[in-house]
C-alpha positions as semicolon CSV with decimal commas, in nm:
position;residue;x (nm);y (nm);z (nm)
1;M;-1,394;-0,660;0,347
2;W;-1,611;-0,388;0,196
3;R;-1,937;-0,320;0,379
4;S;-2,222;-0,075;0,352
5;F;-2,059;0,176;0,587
6;F;-1,781;0,245;0,336
7;D;-1,898;0,562;0,165
8;L;-1,878;0,511;-0,213
9;R;-2,028;0,858;-0,280
10;L;-2,216;0,739;-0,586
11;E;-2,438;1,048;-0,599
12;Y;-2,128;1,269;-0,596
13;A;-1,970;1,053;-0,868
14;A;-2,282;1,084;-1,081
15;E;-2,283;1,463;-1,040
16;W;-1,914;1,470;-1,141
17;I;-1,994;1,276;-1,459
18;R;-2,275;1,516;-1,546
19;S;-2,064;1,825;-1,471
20;K;-1,796;1,706;-1,713
21;N;-2,051;1,627;-1,985
22;F;-1,887;1,289;-2,038
23;S;-2,048;1,061;-2,293
24;S;-1,873;0,757;-2,143
25;V;-1,699;0,668;-1,818
26;A;-1,491;0,383;-1,680
27;I;-1,463;0,261;-1,321
28;Q;-1,160;0,099;-1,158
29;L;-1,202;-0,097;-0,836
30;P;-0,975;-0,260;-0,575
31;E;-0,997;-0,636;-0,543
32;G;-1,228;-0,629;-0,240
33;L;-1,478;-0,404;-0,416
34;K;-1,499;-0,579;-0,754
35;M;-1,792;-0,788;-0,632
36;R;-1,994;-0,464;-0,637
37;A;-1,871;-0,352;-0,980
38;T;-2,191;-0,431;-1,169
39;E;-2,404;-0,269;-0,897
40;I;-2,193;0,048;-0,913
41;A;-2,202;0,048;-1,294
42;D;-2,582;0,011;-1,293
43;T;-2,627;0,292;-1,041
44;L;-2,404;0,538;-1,227
45;S;-2,542;0,451;-1,568
46;S;-2,906;0,477;-1,462
47;S;-2,855;0,813;-1,289
48;T;-2,650;0,974;-1,568
49;G;-2,755;0,796;-1,888
50;V;-2,385;0,736;-1,959
51;P;-2,247;0,389;-2,039
52;V;-2,002;0,257;-1,778
53;T;-1,707;0,030;-1,858
54;I;-1,551;-0,178;-1,579
55;I;-1,170;-0,187;-1,576
56;G;-1,090;-0,543;-1,469
57;T;-0,712;-0,521;-1,433
58;S;-0,550;-0,576;-1,093
59;C;-0,585;-0,280;-0,859
60;Y;-0,412;-0,280;-0,521
61;G;-0,346;0,092;-0,492
62;A;-0,337;0,425;-0,673
63;C;-0,007;0,303;-0,819
64;D;-0,225;0,066;-1,028
65;L;-0,413;0,356;-1,186
66;Y;-0,522;0,252;-1,535
67;V;-0,314;0,487;-1,749
68;D;-0,485;0,399;-2,079
69;H;-0,825;0,516;-1,957
70;D;-0,852;0,768;-2,243
71;N;-0,870;0,478;-2,485
72;V;-1,163;0,328;-2,294
73;A;-1,383;0,621;-2,190
74;E;-1,382;0,997;-2,151
75;G;-1,356;0,982;-1,771
76;L;-1,230;0,741;-1,507
77;I;-1,352;0,692;-1,149
78;H;-1,097;0,513;-0,929
79;F;-1,251;0,372;-0,612
80;G;-1,088;0,282;-0,283
81;H;-0,766;0,483;-0,289
82;S;-0,645;0,840;-0,262
83;P;-0,441;0,998;-0,542
84;I;-0,062;1,004;-0,521
85;P;0,017;1,378;-0,509
86;S;0,362;1,340;-0,664
87;I;0,211;1,180;-0,974
88;S;0,017;1,430;-1,182
89;N;-0,345;1,325;-1,223
90;S;-0,577;1,430;-1,501
91;E;-0,897;1,629;-1,439
92;K;-1,066;1,341;-1,616
93;I;-0,997;1,116;-1,315
94;L;-1,202;1,114;-0,995
95;F;-1,078;0,933;-0,683
96;I;-1,344;0,803;-0,445
97;E;-1,163;0,704;-0,128
98;A;-1,446;0,499;0,028
99;T;-1,398;0,634;0,378
100;V;-1,558;0,486;0,688
101;N;-1,791;0,703;0,892
102;V;-1,815;0,560;1,243
103;D;-1,781;0,712;1,589
104;V;-1,453;0,596;1,744
105;S;-1,476;0,803;2,062
106;E;-1,616;0,536;2,293
107;G;-1,388;0,262;2,162
108;I;-1,072;0,475;2,185
109;E;-1,165;0,577;2,538
110;K;-1,188;0,211;2,640
111;I;-0,844;0,118;2,506
112;A;-0,662;0,432;2,621
113;S;-0,541;0,280;2,948
114;S;-0,352;0,008;2,757
115;L;-0,157;0,266;2,556
116;P;0,164;0,446;2,661
117;E;0,187;0,818;2,722
118;K;0,314;0,924;2,379
119;I;0,128;0,783;2,080
120;G;0,158;0,825;1,705
121;L;-0,166;0,776;1,512
122;L;-0,177;0,604;1,172
123;A;-0,448;0,486;0,934
124;S;-0,515;0,368;0,582
125;V;-0,706;0,615;0,366
126;Q;-1,045;0,460;0,447
127;Y;-0,997;0,544;0,816
128;V;-0,774;0,852;0,811
129;N;-1,078;1,077;0,867
130;L;-1,115;0,916;1,213
131;L;-0,773;1,030;1,336
132;P;-0,869;1,380;1,460
133;S;-1,147;1,235;1,675
134;A;-0,917;0,968;1,818
135;K;-0,654;1,233;1,891
136;N;-0,904;1,451;2,079
137;V;-1,016;1,160;2,298
138;L;-0,663;1,049;2,383
139;E;-0,545;1,401;2,461
140;R;-0,844;1,456;2,685
141;L;-0,731;1,148;2,877
142;G;-0,380;1,288;2,924
143;K;-0,195;1,129;2,632
144;K;0,046;1,309;2,404
145;V;-0,063;1,236;2,048
146;Y;0,120;1,291;1,721
147;I;-0,009;1,263;1,366
148;G;0,287;1,282;1,131
149;K;0,299;1,427;0,783
150;G;0,455;1,197;0,525
151;D;0,618;1,264;0,190
152;T;0,449;1,365;-0,135
153;R;0,331;1,012;-0,206
154;L;0,072;1,055;0,070
155;C;-0,237;1,274;0,066
156;Y;-0,309;1,300;0,437
157;A;-0,135;1,337;0,771
158;G;-0,118;1,001;0,946
159;Q;-0,187;0,808;0,627
160;I;0,026;0,506;0,543
161;L;0,043;0,292;0,232
162;G;0,158;-0,067;0,202
163;C;0,478;0,070;0,047
164;N;0,526;0,393;0,240
165;C;0,530;0,471;0,612
166;S;0,694;0,814;0,597
167;S;0,417;0,966;0,811
168;A;0,523;0,731;1,093
169;E;0,891;0,807;1,038
170;S;0,824;1,181;1,069
171;V;0,722;1,146;1,436
172;F;0,927;0,837;1,524
173;N;1,142;1,017;1,783
174;E;0,840;1,168;1,959
175;V;0,638;0,856;2,039
176;D;0,651;0,540;2,250
177;C;0,434;0,339;2,012
178;F;0,201;0,376;1,715
179;L;-0,172;0,310;1,706
180;F;-0,303;0,211;1,364
181;I;-0,677;0,256;1,314
182;G;-0,820;0,023;1,053
183;E;-0,860;-0,339;0,946
184;G;-0,622;-0,619;0,856
185;D;-0,245;-0,658;0,865
186;F;-0,140;-0,517;0,529
187;H;-0,098;-0,149;0,615
188;P;0,019;-0,178;0,977
189;L;0,275;-0,440;0,872
190;G;0,426;-0,186;0,634
191;A;0,469;0,052;0,925
192;A;0,597;-0,226;1,152
193;F;0,871;-0,309;0,901
194;G;0,957;0,056;0,846
195;V;0,978;0,178;1,207
196;K;1,130;-0,011;1,496
197;K;0,861;0,062;1,751
198;E;0,555;-0,130;1,857
199;I;0,250;-0,100;1,634
200;K;-0,088;-0,160;1,793
201;V;-0,388;-0,212;1,566
202;Y;-0,736;-0,094;1,663
203;N;-1,028;-0,208;1,450
204;P;-1,310;0,048;1,497
205;L;-1,564;-0,195;1,350
206;T;-1,497;-0,488;1,584
207;Y;-1,343;-0,286;1,873
208;E;-1,045;-0,524;1,879
209;L;-0,702;-0,400;1,991
210;R;-0,398;-0,614;1,911
211;S;-0,025;-0,594;1,854
212;I;0,127;-0,660;1,513
213;E;0,463;-0,767;1,655
214;E;0,411;-1,144;1,630
215;V;0,309;-1,121;1,264
216;R;0,605;-0,894;1,193
217;D;0,853;-1,128;1,361
218;R;0,716;-1,428;1,173
219;L;0,759;-1,250;0,840
220;L;1,111;-1,140;0,931
221;R;1,207;-1,502;0,993
222;K;1,076;-1,586;0,647
223;R;1,279;-1,302;0,498
224;F;1,594;-1,432;0,668
225;A;1,529;-1,780;0,525
226;A;1,476;-1,639;0,174
227;I;1,804;-1,447;0,192
228;E;1,994;-1,754;0,309
229;T;1,850;-1,963;0,025
230;A;1,932;-1,690;-0,228
231;K;2,298;-1,698;-0,126
232;E;2,324;-2,029;-0,315
233;G;2,197;-1,868;-0,636
234;N;2,414;-1,766;-0,930
235;S;2,162;-1,602;-1,163
236;F;1,933;-1,313;-1,064
237;L;1,635;-1,160;-1,243
238;V;1,581;-0,793;-1,152
239;V;1,210;-0,722;-1,198
240;V;1,081;-0,377;-1,296
241;S;0,715;-0,278;-1,310
242;S;0,587;-0,086;-1,612
243;K;0,317;0,076;-1,395
244;A;0,385;0,447;-1,350
245;G;0,329;0,436;-0,975
246;Q;0,572;0,147;-0,922
247;R;0,843;0,187;-1,186
248;R;1,189;0,233;-1,029
249;D;1,447;0,200;-1,304
250;A;1,724;0,376;-1,111
251;I;1,699;0,132;-0,822
252;A;1,681;-0,162;-1,063
253;N;1,990;-0,048;-1,251
254;D;2,178;0,009;-0,927
255;I;2,116;-0,341;-0,790
256;L;2,180;-0,491;-1,135
257;N;2,527;-0,333;-1,136
258;K;2,594;-0,445;-0,777
259;L;2,500;-0,804;-0,858
260;T;2,717;-0,805;-1,168
261;S;3,011;-0,657;-0,977
262;A;2,971;-0,935;-0,719
263;G;3,017;-1,195;-0,992
264;K;2,651;-1,288;-1,031
265;K;2,467;-1,324;-1,361
266;A;2,197;-1,059;-1,357
267;Y;1,924;-0,967;-1,601
268;K;1,652;-0,701;-1,602
269;V;1,295;-0,764;-1,713
270;I;1,006;-0,516;-1,735
271;L;0,658;-0,651;-1,672
272;E;0,313;-0,504;-1,621
273;E;0,178;-0,790;-1,408
274;I;0,429;-0,972;-1,189
275;T;0,317;-1,325;-1,110
276;P;0,493;-1,661;-1,062
277;D;0,392;-1,762;-1,415
278;S;0,528;-1,440;-1,567
279;L;0,872;-1,495;-1,408
280;L;0,903;-1,870;-1,454
281;P;1,017;-1,870;-1,821
282;Y;1,340;-1,683;-1,743
283;G;1,488;-1,969;-1,542
284;T;1,698;-1,768;-1,297
285;D;1,775;-1,882;-0,944
286;V;1,659;-1,569;-0,763
287;Y;1,421;-1,280;-0,830
288;V;1,492;-0,923;-0,713
289;N;1,173;-0,721;-0,707
290;T;1,176;-0,342;-0,757
291;A;0,799;-0,315;-0,814
292;C;0,552;-0,320;-0,524
293;P;0,770;-0,404;-0,219
294;R;0,498;-0,625;-0,073
295;L;0,540;-0,886;-0,348
296;A;0,854;-1,002;-0,171
297;T;0,742;-0,968;0,190
298;D;0,382;-1,091;0,161
299;D;0,364;-1,313;-0,148
300;S;0,703;-1,486;-0,150
301;V;0,560;-1,835;-0,093
302;R;0,378;-1,816;-0,427
303;F;0,692;-1,778;-0,638
304;G;0,873;-2,105;-0,567
305;K;1,212;-1,931;-0,574
306;P;1,355;-1,664;-0,346
307;I;1,213;-1,323;-0,429
308;L;1,404;-1,041;-0,260
309;T;1,389;-0,667;-0,218
310;P;1,692;-0,467;-0,343
311;Q;1,810;-0,425;0,017
312;E;1,790;-0,800;0,074
313;A;1,988;-0,863;-0,245
314;E;2,260;-0,643;-0,097
315;I;2,270;-0,875;0,204
316;V;2,308;-1,174;-0,027
317;I;2,617;-1,030;-0,195
318;G;2,770;-0,908;0,131
319;I;2,747;-0,530;0,099
320;R;2,482;-0,506;0,371
321;K;2,445;-0,700;0,697
322;W;2,127;-0,873;0,815
323;E;2,135;-0,642;1,117
324;D;2,086;-0,354;0,871
325;H;1,782;-0,513;0,705
326;E;1,525;-0,249;0,624
327;F;1,181;-0,231;0,469
328;D;1,177;-0,147;0,100
329;Q;0,962;0,159;0,038
330;I;0,859;0,357;-0,267
331;R;0,947;0,714;-0,175
332;D;0,893;1,051;-0,339
């Protein structure tokens, strides 16, 4: 939920527009911020004299960056996410990360006694700026604190995405548990699937500390059920995203060949927006998703048929065991 304490840096954005001498600009917003789209457009337009176009396509991450922005406006401002370093970004694009500026010192001090000795710190991009302060407090109280550096899909140390927890993996052997600072289940669940250690979630806005383990275990049971149902299927649709930040043709081709070798009918489809309605016409028994990994883990109930990750499809055809189930990640 987007609130006033998320810094949208509209004055900075306006100055960027003026410095580029743009005659037009577009804005792209995550789902939770779209309710403020017209307000943001009005503010930028009135302060720069430049018309602002709202990009209304789905936007769940920087992987959803609107690649056709040049056909809409001279510049694009993408709110709510950090850039993906491994994907080259134009100088005509500005990322506004909408960070939260709150003091976490008192809250972290209160929860420190419920944490083990060695802690790995994690956050989504809106809260990653709070990690150094949290680290200082915990170390002052005698904890050993690690903030891992992830791969080139991540901008910041300690940052995790819904599809990438490499910053957690980099310090996995050093810690007893991970403390995620932020809101909701989406990001910490990605880490909980990717690393086999406890993830505690601290919300610096409500001061709540909780474990994500119960949610993780419930989703794993659903994944097991989906795999078992898919074992009855004969035809598989391997789904590829056309979005630059999600497209994984090599992985799609690999699982397509494995399915075919296992005697299954397998087809590949490329889609921009992957929804139940977009997959329904193809009539296959099972979907294998190579786009955003969270479509399978978080949204499976919407599809009406089993939707699997490539790793889960390997379990279906017997080349991987359930005990070797792993979280599907987009890595760079």
